[in-house]
C-alpha positions in Angstrom: -11.9 -37.6 22.4 -10.2 -35.0 23.7 -7.6 -34.9 20.7 -10.3 -35.5 18.1 -12.1 -32.0 20.0 -8.5 -30.1 19.7 -7.8 -31.0 16.3 -11.4 -30.0 15.4 -11.3 -26.6 16.8 -7.7 -25.9 15.4 -8.7 -26.7 12.3 -11.8 -24.5 12.3 -10.2 -21.5 14.2 -7.5 -22.0 10.8 -9.9 -22.1 8.3 -11.7 -19.3 9.9 -8.9 -17.3 9.9 -7.9 -17.9 6.5 -11.7 -17.2 5.7 -11.9 -14.0 6.9 -8.3 -12.7 5.6 -9.8 -13.8 2.1 -12.6 -11.5 2.5 -10.7 -8.7 4.2 -8.5 -8.6 1.5 -11.8 -8.9 -1.1 -13.2 -5.9 0.6 -10.0 -4.1 0.3 -10.3 -4.7 -3.6 -13.7 -3.6 -3.5 -12.3 -0.4 -1.8 -9.6 0.1 -4.2 -11.7 0.1 -7.4 -14.5 2.6 -5.6 -11.8 4.7 -5.3 -10.3 4.3 -8.6 -13.4 4.9 -10.1 -13.4 8.6 -8.8 -10.3 9.9 -10.7 -10.9 11.5 -14.1 -8.5 11.9 -16.8 -7.0 15.6 -16.2 -6.3 15.0 -12.8 -3.5 15.9 -11.2 -0.5 13.5 -10.2 -0.6 14.7 -6.8 -4.2 14.0 -6.5 -3.8 10.4 -6.9 -0.8 9.8 -4.6 -2.5 9.2 -1.3 -4.1 6.3 -3.7 -1.1 4.7 -4.6 0.4 4.6 -1.1 -2.4 3.3 0.4 -2.5 0.4 -1.9 1.3 0.4 -2.3 1.3 0.8 -5.5 5.0 1.1 -7.6 6.1 3.6 -10.2 7.2 2.2 -13.6 8.1 3.5 -17.1 6.6 1.9 -20.4 9.1 0.4 -23.6 9.2 3.1 -26.4 7.1 2.4 -29.1 10.3 1.5 -31.3 11.0 3.0 -34.8 8.1 3.9 -37.2 9.5 1.8 -40.0 9.3 -1.3 -38.1 5.1 -1.2 -37.8 3.5 -2.8 -40.1 0.3 -0.5 -39.3 2.0 2.8 -39.8 -1.6 4.3 -38.9 -1.5 2.4 -35.7 1.9 3.9 -34.8 0.9 7.2 -35.3 -2.4 6.6 -33.0 -0.3 5.2 -30.4 2.2 8.2 -30.7 -0.4 10.5 -29.2 -1.2 8.1 -26.6 2.6 7.7 -25.1 2.7 8.2 -21.2 5.6 9.7 -19.5 5.4 7.0 -16.5 2.3 4.8 -14.6 1.6 3.9 -11.0 0.1 0.2 -10.9 -1.6 -1.2 -7.9 -2.3 -5.0 -7.1 -4.1 -7.0 -4.5 -4.7 -10.7 -4.0 -5.3 -12.7 -1.4 -3.1 -16.1 -2.3 0.5 -15.3 -1.4 0.1 -11.3 -0.6 1.9 -8.9 -3.0 1.8 -6.1 -0.5 5.2 -5.4 0.7 4.0 -3.6 3.4 2.1 -6.6 4.7 2.8 -7.8 8.4 4.0 -11.1 9.6 0.2 -12.4 9.7 -1.1 -11.5 6.9 2.2 -12.8 5.0 1.9 -16.3 6.8 -1.7 -16.4 5.9 -1.5 -15.6 2.4 1.2 -18.4 2.2 -1.2 -20.9 4.0 -4.0 -20.0 1.5 -1.8 -20.3 -1.4 -1.2 -23.8 0.1 -4.5 -24.9 -0.4 -5.1 -27.5 -2.9 -6.8 -25.0 -6.0 -9.5 -28.0 -6.4 -10.6 -27.6 -2.6 -10.7 -23.4 -3.0 -13.9 -22.9 -4.5 -16.1 -24.9 -1.7 -14.3 -23.0 0.8 -15.3 -19.9 -0.7 -11.7 -19.2 -1.3 -11.5 -18.2 -5.1 -7.9 -17.4 -6.4 -8.4 -13.8 -8.1 -6.0 -10.6 -8.3 -7.2 -7.1 -9.0 -5.1 -4.4 -10.5 -5.2 -0.8 -11.2 -3.0 1.4 -13.7 -3.1 5.3 -13.5 -0.4 6.6 -16.4 0.9 9.8 -16.2 1.9 12.7 -18.8 3.0 16.2 -18.0 2.2 15.8 -14.5 -1.9 15.0 -15.3 -3.6 11.7 -15.5 -4.2 10.7 -18.9 -5.3 7.0 -18.6 -7.3 4.8 -15.7 -7.9 1.3 -15.7 -8.6 -1.5 -13.7 -8.7 -4.8 -14.3 -9.5 -8.2 -12.0 -8.6 -12.1 -13.2 -10.3 -14.8 -11.2 -11.3 -18.2 -11.2 -14.8 -19.0 -12.4 -16.5 -22.5 -12.4 -14.9 -23.6 -15.8 -12.1 -21.9 -16.4 -10.5 -18.4 -15.6 -12.7 -15.3 -16.3 -12.0 -11.6 -16.0 -13.5 -7.8 -16.1 -11.4 -4.6 -17.0 -12.2 -1.2 -17.8 -10.1 1.8 -19.1 -10.8 5.8 -19.4 -8.9 7.7 -21.8 -8.9 10.2 -24.4 -9.9 8.1 -27.5 -10.2 4.4 -27.8 -6.9 2.5 -27.1 -6.2 1.1 -30.7 -6.8 2.8 -34.0 -9.9 1.7 -35.9 -12.0 1.1 -33.1 -15.4 2.0 -33.2 -16.1 6.0 -32.8 -18.0 5.9 -29.6 -18.1 7.4 -25.9 -18.3 3.4 -25.0 -17.2 0.3 -26.6 -17.0 -3.3 -25.4 -14.6 -6.0 -26.3 -13.3 -9.3 -25.3 -9.6 -10.9 -24.9 -8.4 -14.3 -24.5 -7.0 -15.1 -20.9 -3.4 -17.4 -20.6 -3.2 -18.3 -16.7 -1.3 -21.4 -15.1 -4.9 -23.1 -14.9 -5.3 -22.7 -18.5 -7.4 -20.3 -20.7 -10.3 -17.8 -20.1 -12.2 -15.0 -21.0 -12.2 -11.1 -20.0 -14.6 -8.7 -20.8 -13.1 -5.4 -21.7 -14.6 -1.9 -21.5 -13.4 1.2 -23.1 -14.4 4.5 -22.0 -14.0 8.2 -23.2 -14.3 11.2 -20.5 -17.6 12.1 -22.4 -19.2 8.8 -21.8 -22.8 9.1 -20.2 -23.7 8.1 -16.5 -25.3 4.9 -17.8 -22.6 4.1 -19.9 -19.8 4.6 -17.1 -21.9 2.3 -14.9 -22.2 -0.1 -17.2 -18.3 -0.6 -17.9 -17.9 -0.5 -14.4 -20.1 -2.3 -12.6 -18.9 -6.3 -12.1 -20.1 -9.0 -10.1 -17.6 -9.1 -7.2 -19.5 -12.3 -5.6 -17.7 -13.9 -8.2 -14.5 -13.8 -6.1 -15.8 -15.5 -3.4 -19.2 -17.8 -4.4 -18.6 -21.5 -3.7 -20.8 -22.3 -7.4 -18.3 -19.7 -9.0 -19.4 -17.3 -12.0 -20.0 -19.6 -15.2 -19.6 -16.8 -17.9 -19.8 -13.2 -19.3 -23.4 -13.0 -18.2 -22.5 -13.6 -14.6 -19.4 -11.6 -14.6 -20.7 -8.1 -15.9 -24.7 -8.7 -16.9 -24.9 -4.5 -16.8 -22.5 -4.4 -19.8 -23.7 -7.5 -21.7 -27.5 -5.7 -21.6 -26.1 -2.5 -22.7 -24.6 -4.2 -25.9 -27.6 -5.6 -26.7 -29.5 -2.6 -26.6 -26.7 -0.7 -28.6 -25.0 -3.4 -31.3 -22.5 -0.8 -32.4 -20.7 -0.8 -29.3 -19.3 -4.1 -29.7 -15.5 -4.4 -30.7 -14.2 -8.1 -31.4 -17.2 -9.7 -29.3 -20.2 -11.5 -29.9 -22.9 -10.9 -27.3 -23.7 -14.0 -25.3 -27.2 -14.9 -24.7 -27.9 -15.1 -21.4 -30.7 -16.6 -19.2 
């Protein structure tokens, strides 16, 4: 009986520690997105460096566009040429096999233990796999582009949410609006999925900004899990139904 009690307590303490670790990392992801939302196009590079350091971001230089003659769509090339950045900062968080280089031994151990839990058991323990990413692009010492992206395990495949703030839409030929909503196909180790994309210009209204950036963060830890874009981004889907001209390669789903 003593052995059984000790074993039970050991499992309970271990599960409690892993659950607390997952909740802590999820809270950090929410805070990272909140702080990112306060950044505007045109802010100085110096003003974002505290955020980059706080979440262990790293700096990288994007690949060049290449010669114009190699592009089939010359208009797209000309459009992208004006959007080229000098470099970007990337920030990332996950609770499965932590990607934080400054993480201590305990965090590293908990991240590895969480990743070792069989994928089919994680949802029942409130430990859905997810990754949260932020990109801050710089040109001439100023913020040119701000984007945030989250991908997580849903109840029936992978789901995701992203938003991007920049002067102009990311592709030539997109609707000429301050706010555009699209969809992208996800390819992950767990299979395919769907990600809802939100594109904003600085002139977007408060209503559009809220619809674009708001997503159901409970999807990250829910035992039941989110089953589609209606669960993931209800505000964006509701906006799309009121403003169908904001759609880009997306058909608004029928939500309950």
